[in-house]
Residue, then its C-alpha position, 0 to 999 in steps of 0.5 A: x193108451x186108448x181103451x175100446x169101451x164096449x157098448x152097454x147094450x145087452x144081447x140076449x139069445x133064446x135057443x135050444x135044440x128042441x123045437x116047440x119049447x117056447x123060444x119064440x113066445x118067450x123072446x117076444x114076451x121079454x122084448x115086449x116087457x122090456x119095451x113097456x118099461x121104456x127101454x129101447x129094444x130090438x127083436x131079431x128073428x134068426x129062425x128060418x121059420x120066421x115066426x117072429x116076423x109072422x107075429x110082427x106082420x100081425x101087429x095092428x097100426x095102433x100098437x106098432x109104437x108100443x112094440x119092439x123094433x123087429x129085424x130079420x137076419x138070415x145070413x152069416x153077418x149076424x154077428x156084425x149086426x148084433x155088434x151094431x145093435x149094442x150101440x143103438x139098443x138097450x137090449x137086443x133079443x134074438x130068437x134062434x131056430x132049432x137047427x143045431x147040427x142041421x140046416x146047412x152051413x149058413x144056418x149053422x154059422x148064424x147060430x154059432x155067431x149069435x151065441x158067441x156074441x151073446x151076453x146071456x142065453x136063455x134056454x126054454x124047456x117044457x117040464x118034460x123028460x124029452x126036453x131035458x134030454x134034447x137040451x144036452x147038445x145045445x148046452x155042450x155047444x154053449x159050454x164050448x163057446x164060453x170056454x173059448x172066451x175063458x169064462x168058467x161057466x156059460x152065462x145062461x139060464x134055463x126057463x121052465x115054460x108051459x107049467x101047470x101049477x101043482x104038478x110034481x113033474x115040474x119039481x122033478x124036472x127042475x131037480x134033474x136040470x140042476x143035477x145034470x146041467x149044473x146051470x142056473x134055473x129061473x125061479x119064475x116058471x112060465x104058466x101054461x096059459x092061453x094068453x101067451x099063445x093068443x097074444x102071439x096069434x093076434x100080433x099083440x103083447x101079453x102085457x095088454x092082457x086084462x088077466x092079473x095072474x097072466x100079467x103078474x107071471x109075465x112081469x115076474x119073468x121080465x124082472x128076473x131076466x133084468x136082474x140076472x142079465x143086468x142093465 
């Protein structure tokens, strides 16, 4: 009997219903961090706003070789593209738009097909009650998709982003997320630092920062992602 072996590459999707929670910034950060570790990485822009492509357009020639490969996908064949990517790349990182329930049939099909093809989904949230509430519709869709795949729990984690150290709100939000969603939350919290946004603005990687605290935070995020996702 012939067994079809699944390619080893991992597809990691960043998504949430709420815009402005840091999906694109964290997708770029993870992709760049994995690239610095010598892995073969594809970064997919599946957001109609095209923020990843905008970042890619700003990358200077001397940095191109050190950056992940970037592709734009804006049609319903994205699942086939992700299947092919598994065979070529160690990691395929997908930046989804905030379009759940909006944007027409093509965008909806893209979003759902990306989630169905994902090995793991990362859900960025800022430490805000609005972000917690706005995540519910996205998590419901995710649970339904994984239920159809006969898996008990979604392979997904929340990543708390734009955290100001020493605030009670972050701890309270983490407790609410755990209690309400019953899903994993990254131990690593992404600090609220200009370095992340500045790197994105310049078409650079935060891993080129000379700030030791920024590097430590970004490296901890990538290390935890590799641990929970595998490979």
